[in-house]
C-alpha positions as CSV (number, residue, x, y, z in Angstrom):
1,M,176.8,126.1,160.2
2,R,173.5,126.7,162.0
3,R,173.4,123.1,163.1
4,L,176.9,123.4,164.6
5,L,175.8,126.6,166.4
6,R,172.8,124.8,167.9
7,V,175.0,122.0,169.1
8,V,177.4,124.5,170.7
9,L,174.6,126.4,172.4
10,L,173.1,123.1,173.6
11,L,176.4,122.1,175.1
12,F,176.7,125.5,176.9
13,A,173.2,125.1,178.2
14,L,173.9,121.6,179.5
15,A,177.2,122.8,181.1
16,A,175.3,125.7,182.8
17,I,172.7,123.3,184.2
18,V,175.4,120.9,185.5
19,V,177.3,123.8,187.1
20,A,174.2,125.2,188.7
21,G,173.1,121.8,190.0
22,L,176.5,121.1,191.4
23,G,176.5,124.6,193.1
24,V,173.1,123.9,194.7
25,Y,174.3,120.5,195.9
26,V,177.5,121.9,197.4
27,I,175.7,124.7,199.1
28,R,172.7,122.6,200.4
29,R,174.7,119.5,201.3
30,P,175.8,120.9,204.7
31,F,172.3,121.8,205.7
32,P,171.3,120.1,209.0
33,V,168.8,117.4,209.3
34,V,165.7,119.0,210.7
35,R,163.2,116.2,210.1
36,G,162.8,112.7,211.6
37,Q,164.5,111.2,214.7
38,L,168.1,111.3,215.8
39,Q,169.7,109.0,218.4
40,I,172.1,111.3,220.1
41,P,174.0,110.3,223.3
42,G,174.0,112.8,226.1
43,V,170.3,113.5,226.7
44,R,168.6,112.0,229.7
45,A,165.1,111.8,228.2
46,P,163.5,112.3,224.8
47,V,163.7,115.8,223.5
48,E,161.4,117.3,220.9
49,I,162.7,120.1,218.6
50,I,160.1,121.8,216.4
51,R,161.1,124.2,213.8
52,D,158.6,126.8,212.8
53,R,158.1,128.1,209.2
54,W,161.0,130.5,209.7
55,G,163.3,127.6,210.7
56,I,163.5,128.8,214.3
57,P,163.9,125.8,216.7
58,H,161.5,125.4,219.7
59,I,162.7,122.9,222.3
60,R,160.6,120.8,224.6
61,A,162.7,118.9,227.2
62,A,162.0,117.2,230.5
63,S,164.9,118.8,232.3
64,E,167.1,121.9,232.2
65,H,170.1,119.8,231.3
66,D,168.4,118.4,228.3
67,A,167.0,121.8,227.3
68,F,170.5,123.3,227.3
69,F,171.9,120.3,225.6
70,A,169.4,120.6,222.8
71,Q,170.1,124.4,222.6
72,G,173.8,123.6,222.0
73,F,172.9,121.0,219.4
74,V,170.6,123.2,217.3
75,T,172.9,126.2,217.6
76,A,175.7,124.1,216.2
77,Q,173.3,122.9,213.5
78,D,172.6,126.4,212.4
79,R,175.7,128.4,213.3
80,L,178.7,126.1,213.9
81,W,180.9,128.1,211.5
82,Q,179.9,131.4,213.0
83,M,180.6,130.0,216.5
84,D,184.0,128.7,215.4
85,Y,184.8,132.0,213.6
86,D,184.2,133.9,216.9
87,R,186.2,131.4,218.9
88,Q,189.2,131.7,216.6
89,R,189.0,135.5,216.9
90,A,188.6,135.3,220.7
91,L,191.7,133.1,221.1
92,G,193.8,135.2,218.8
93,R,194.0,132.4,216.2
94,W,192.0,133.9,213.3
95,A,195.2,134.2,211.2
96,E,195.4,130.4,211.2
97,W,192.5,130.5,208.7
98,A,192.5,134.0,207.3
99,G,196.2,134.4,206.8
100,P,198.5,137.4,207.5
101,A,195.7,139.9,207.0
102,A,194.3,138.8,210.4
103,L,197.5,139.1,212.4
104,Q,196.8,142.6,213.5
105,E,193.5,141.6,215.1
106,D,195.0,138.5,216.7
107,R,197.7,140.7,218.3
108,L,195.1,143.0,219.6
109,V,193.0,140.2,221.1
110,R,196.1,138.6,222.7
111,T,197.0,142.0,224.1
112,F,193.6,142.1,225.7
113,R,194.2,138.6,227.1
114,L,190.6,137.5,226.3
115,E,191.3,133.8,226.8
116,R,192.7,134.4,230.3
117,A,189.7,136.6,231.1
118,A,187.2,134.0,229.8
119,R,188.9,131.2,231.8
120,A,188.9,133.4,234.9
121,D,185.2,134.1,234.5
122,W,184.5,130.4,234.1
123,N,186.4,129.6,237.3
124,V,184.2,132.0,239.4
125,S,180.9,131.2,237.7
126,S,178.2,129.6,239.9
127,P,177.6,125.9,239.8
128,T,174.3,126.5,238.1
129,A,175.9,128.6,235.4
130,Q,178.6,126.0,234.9
131,A,176.1,123.2,234.6
132,M,174.2,125.2,232.0
133,L,177.2,125.8,229.9
134,E,178.5,122.3,230.3
135,A,175.2,120.9,229.1
136,Y,175.2,123.3,226.2
137,T,178.7,122.4,225.3
138,T,177.9,118.7,225.3
139,G,175.2,119.4,222.8
140,V,177.5,121.4,220.5
141,N,180.1,118.5,220.6
142,A,177.3,116.0,220.0
143,F,176.5,117.7,216.7
144,I,180.2,118.0,215.8
145,T,180.8,114.2,216.3
146,T,177.6,113.0,214.7
147,T,177.0,115.2,211.7
148,R,177.9,113.8,208.3
149,T,178.3,117.2,206.7
150,L,180.0,120.3,208.0
151,P,179.4,123.9,206.8
152,I,181.0,124.7,203.5
153,E,183.5,127.0,205.0
154,Y,185.4,124.0,206.5
155,T,185.6,122.4,203.1
156,I,187.0,125.6,201.6
157,L,189.6,125.8,204.4
158,D,190.2,122.1,204.4
159,T,189.9,121.8,208.1
160,T,187.5,120.5,210.8
161,P,186.2,122.1,214.0
162,E,187.9,121.4,217.3
163,S,185.9,120.2,220.3
164,W,184.0,123.0,222.1
165,E,184.8,123.7,225.7
166,A,182.4,125.4,228.1
167,W,184.6,128.5,228.7
168,H,184.6,129.1,224.9
169,C,181.0,130.4,225.3
170,L,182.4,133.2,227.6
171,A,185.2,133.9,225.2
172,V,182.8,134.2,222.3
173,Y,180.6,136.5,224.3
174,K,183.6,138.7,225.1
175,V,184.9,139.0,221.6
176,R,181.5,139.8,220.3
177,N,180.9,142.5,222.9
178,M,184.4,143.9,222.4
179,L,185.2,143.9,218.7
180,M,181.5,144.4,217.8
181,G,180.8,146.5,220.9
182,T,181.9,149.7,222.6
183,Y,185.6,149.4,223.3
184,E,186.5,151.9,220.7
185,M,184.0,154.4,222.3
186,K,185.6,153.7,225.6
187,L,189.1,154.4,224.2
188,W,187.8,157.6,222.7
189,R,186.3,158.7,226.0
190,A,189.7,158.0,227.7
191,R,191.5,160.2,225.1
192,L,188.9,162.9,225.6
193,A,189.5,162.8,229.4
194,L,193.2,163.2,228.8
195,G,192.7,166.1,226.4
196,L,190.0,168.1,228.3
197,G,190.6,167.0,231.9
198,P,188.3,164.9,234.0
199,E,185.9,167.6,235.1
200,K,185.2,169.0,231.7
201,A,184.9,165.6,230.1
202,A,182.5,164.4,232.7
203,T,180.0,167.2,231.8
204,L,179.6,165.7,228.3
205,F,178.3,162.3,229.6
206,Q,175.2,161.6,231.6
207,G,176.6,158.6,233.4
208,Y,174.2,156.2,235.0
209,P,171.4,157.9,237.0
210,Q,169.2,156.4,239.7
211,G,166.1,154.7,238.4
212,A,167.8,153.5,235.2
213,L,167.2,149.8,234.3
214,L,169.8,147.2,235.1
215,T,170.9,144.4,232.8
216,T,170.5,141.9,235.6
217,P,168.4,141.1,237.4
218,P,165.7,141.8,234.8
219,G,163.3,144.6,235.7
220,E,165.4,146.0,238.5
221,T,166.6,149.6,238.5
222,Y,169.8,151.2,239.7
223,Q,169.4,152.7,243.2
224,G,173.0,153.5,244.1
225,P,174.8,156.8,244.1
226,P,174.6,158.7,240.7
227,L,177.5,157.7,238.4
228,D,178.7,160.9,236.6
229,C,181.9,159.4,235.1
230,L,184.1,161.9,237.0
231,N,185.8,159.2,239.1
232,E,186.4,157.0,236.0
233,F,187.9,160.0,234.0
234,A,190.0,160.9,237.0
235,A,191.3,157.4,237.2
236,V,192.4,157.7,233.5
237,E,194.2,161.0,234.3
238,A,195.8,159.4,237.4
239,Q,197.2,156.5,235.4
240,R,198.9,158.9,233.1
241,S,200.3,161.1,235.9
242,G,201.1,158.3,238.3
243,S,199.1,159.8,241.2
244,P,196.1,158.2,242.9
245,P,192.6,159.3,241.7
246,P,190.3,161.3,243.9
247,G,188.9,159.0,246.6
248,A,191.7,156.5,246.4
249,R,193.1,155.2,249.7
250,T,196.6,155.4,250.9
251,K,198.3,152.5,252.7
252,H,196.9,154.0,255.9
253,A,193.3,153.5,254.5
254,A,192.6,157.2,254.5
255,P,191.4,159.1,251.4
256,S,194.3,160.7,249.6
257,M,192.1,163.5,248.4
258,S,188.8,164.7,249.8
259,G,185.7,165.5,247.8
260,P,183.9,168.8,247.6
261,A,183.3,170.5,251.0
């Protein structure tokens, strides 16, 4: 009896080792190649990518094109699934992978017309910005077409990534800054303006004063007229009532309402 028990325990131990080894293999198999040399079409000169002890890539390239190409390549190496997840959400296609539970979010994103907005932003982007994103996109697609292993999520879903397009970068930016950003706060402020009225609601928010830092260009400060939110809140009220907000112009180009005397 003891011998049988030992045999059973040994078999369980062997099975646990096999399962653990298989699990490690399945998880680690999609890890990107970060050592050695790769022959990747699309770069114009040799590019060196050095990963520090934290795995963060540092790129040395002879041109901006190659630098952004390499950035796209290593980003796809490290984050292709996350990129694709955001792209599906931005295009209102997350339910294709997540099922009916994602339909509500897809409807919301399509109502916001994020794809249209991203394409429109791309069309008016400067040639320099477009060249940057095109080089980046070429790097992303170079990884997709040359890698022998994809992130495990694609295996679970039994799918493969579609080619990346340059305007997808703008779509991802928008969905991250909307669904993970401040749009809910903006909706709350709009409801507050409708409930309290523009003047009272404006007293609750500082707005954007002179001397505050701008996002772009770096280091510059805002030097325009103080933004106290009143005009924005008045516009919300005007949309509900159908009347033009203070300062709006009629077809004769004259202000429809004057400011304080």
